[in-house]
C-alpha positions in Angstrom: 5.4 -24.9 -5.7 2.8 -23.6 -8.1 3.9 -20.0 -7.5 7.5 -20.9 -8.0 6.7 -22.7 -11.3 4.6 -19.7 -12.4 7.5 -17.3 -11.7 9.8 -19.6 -13.8 12.2 -20.4 -11.0 14.7 -23.0 -12.0 15.3 -24.1 -8.5 14.0 -23.6 -4.9 17.0 -21.4 -3.9 16.0 -18.8 -6.5 12.4 -18.7 -5.1 13.7 -18.4 -1.5 16.0 -15.6 -2.6 13.1 -13.8 -4.3 10.9 -14.0 -1.2 13.7 -12.9 1.0 14.4 -9.7 -0.9 10.7 -9.1 -1.3 10.3 -9.3 2.5 13.2 -6.8 2.9 11.8 -4.4 0.4 8.2 -5.0 1.6 9.3 -4.0 5.1 10.6 -0.6 3.8 7.3 -0.2 1.8 5.2 -1.1 4.9 7.1 1.5 6.9 6.2 4.1 4.2 2.6 2.9 4.3 2.5 3.3 8.1 3.9 6.9 7.7 1.2 7.5 5.1 -1.5 6.1 7.5 -0.2 8.4 10.2 -0.3 11.4 7.9 -3.9 10.5 7.0 -4.9 10.3 10.7 -3.1 13.5 11.4 -4.7 15.3 8.4 -8.1 15.0 10.0 -6.9 17.4 12.8 -4.1 19.1 10.9 -5.0 19.7 7.2 -1.4 20.4 6.2 -0.6 16.7 6.7 -2.8 15.8 3.8 0.0 16.9 1.5 2.3 14.4 3.1 -0.4 11.7 2.8 -0.9 12.5 -0.9 2.8 12.5 -1.5 3.4 9.1 0.2 0.5 7.6 -1.9 2.0 8.9 -5.1 5.5 7.6 -4.1 4.3 4.0 -3.7 4.4 2.9 -7.4 7.7 4.6 -7.9 9.2 2.9 -4.9 7.9 -0.5 -6.1 9.5 0.1 -9.4 12.7 1.1 -7.8 12.8 -2.1 -5.7 12.0 -4.4 -8.7 14.8 -2.6 -10.7 17.2 -3.0 -7.8 16.4 -6.7 -7.6 16.8 -7.1 -11.3 20.0 -5.2 -11.6 21.8 -6.3 -8.5 20.5 -9.8 -7.8 19.4 -11.5 -11.1 22.2 -10.0 -13.3 20.0 -7.5 -15.1 17.5 -9.9 -16.6 14.0 -10.5 -15.4 10.9 -11.8 -17.0 7.5 -10.1 -16.8 6.1 -13.0 -14.6 9.1 -12.8 -12.2 8.9 -9.0 -11.9 5.2 -9.2 -11.4 5.5 -11.9 -8.8 8.3 -10.2 -7.0 6.3 -6.9 -6.9 3.2 -8.8 -5.6 5.3 -10.3 -2.8 6.6 -6.8 -1.9 3.0 -5.5 -1.7 1.9 -8.6 0.3 4.6 -8.1 2.9 4.0 -4.3 3.1 0.2 -4.9 3.4 0.7 -7.4 6.2 2.9 -4.8 8.1 0.4 -2.0 7.6 -2.6 -4.2 8.6 -0.9 -5.1 11.9 -0.2 -1.4 12.5 -3.8 -0.4 11.7 -5.2 -3.2 13.9 -3.0 -2.0 16.8 -3.9 1.6 16.2 -7.6 0.9 16.2 -7.5 -1.6 19.0 -5.3 0.3 21.5 -4.8 3.9 20.5 -7.9 5.3 18.7 -10.7 4.7 21.2 -13.2 6.1 18.8 -11.3 9.4 18.3 -11.2 9.3 14.5 -14.9 8.8 14.1 -15.7 11.4 16.8 -13.4 13.9 14.9 -15.2 13.0 11.6 -18.6 13.5 13.2 -17.4 16.9 14.5 -16.1 17.8 11.0 -19.5 16.8 9.4 -21.3 19.1 11.8 -19.2 22.1 10.9 -20.4 24.9 8.7 -17.5 24.4 6.3 -18.6 20.8 5.5 -22.2 21.8 4.5 -21.3 22.4 0.8 -19.7 18.9 0.6 -22.9 17.3 2.0 -25.0 19.3 -0.5 -22.9 18.4 -3.4 -23.4 14.7 -2.6 -27.0 15.2 -1.7 -26.6 13.7 1.8 -28.0 15.1 4.9 -25.9 15.7 8.0 -28.1 13.2 9.9 -27.5 10.4 7.3 -23.8 11.1 7.4 -23.7 10.9 11.2 -25.6 7.7 11.2 -23.1 6.1 8.7 -20.2 7.3 10.8 -21.9 5.9 14.0 -22.2 2.5 12.1 -18.5 2.9 11.3 -17.7 3.4 15.0 -19.1 -0.1 15.6 -16.7 -1.7 13.2 -14.2 -4.0 15.0 -10.5 -3.1 14.6 -9.8 -6.4 12.8 -12.4 -5.6 10.3 -10.8 -2.2 9.6 -7.5 -3.9 9.1 -8.8 -6.7 6.9 -10.8 -4.3 4.7 -7.7 -2.0 4.1 -5.6 -5.2 3.5 -7.9 -6.3 0.7 -8.0 -2.9 -0.9 -4.2 -2.6 -0.6 -3.6 -6.0 -2.2 -5.9 -5.3 -5.0 -4.2 -2.0 -5.7 -0.9 -3.7 -5.3 -1.8 -6.2 -8.0 -2.6 -3.5 -10.4 0.5 -1.5 -9.6 2.6 -4.7 -9.9 1.3 -5.3 -13.4 2.5 -1.8 -14.5 5.8 -2.1 -12.6 6.6 -5.4 -14.2 5.7 -4.1 -17.6 8.4 -1.3 -17.1 10.9 -3.4 -15.2 11.1 -6.5 -17.3 14.3 -7.1 -19.3 15.0 -10.1 -21.4 18.6 -9.4 -22.3 21.4 -8.0 -20.1 22.2 -4.5 -20.7 25.5 -4.0 -22.5 28.3 -2.3 -20.6 28.9 0.2 -23.3 25.3 1.5 -23.1 25.4 2.0 -19.4 26.1 5.7 -18.2 
């Protein structure tokens, strides 16, 4: 109820509608995040996938803005307050984050079997990685110890950590998205292209 009041919803139906569209758009965003995570995992073995990973990360704020504008223009008649746009965007990120967290947990629980950390340990041992270690003033042994500690992390801990980071980033992105998507007056028909 407090969230509904904060978002300036006049009735419960508006709040239910907002959450329903946020779930739908959040599912699309979550699928993008899963693809991004897959590109990240693949980039450890195939460096050309790092471009796809970077592209999907850059795409996230634009996709959130597109979804909020879509909701504003098609569902709420072209008018949305900053608070409602912010809340809607937060809900999108919440649902996307939940989907990604489930996918990450499933990956680390059933598919990875320590492969990611083993690949990172191999990468740290390579001659190409030596300048990176020197730049950060870290020895190869220290890095391997840190990676071995990472290998002991439970899959649920990975998922929860990423979930917290993604929600924090989602809050910041939502603020910016709401700032650009808010509209207090309906756009006139004559000014539309």
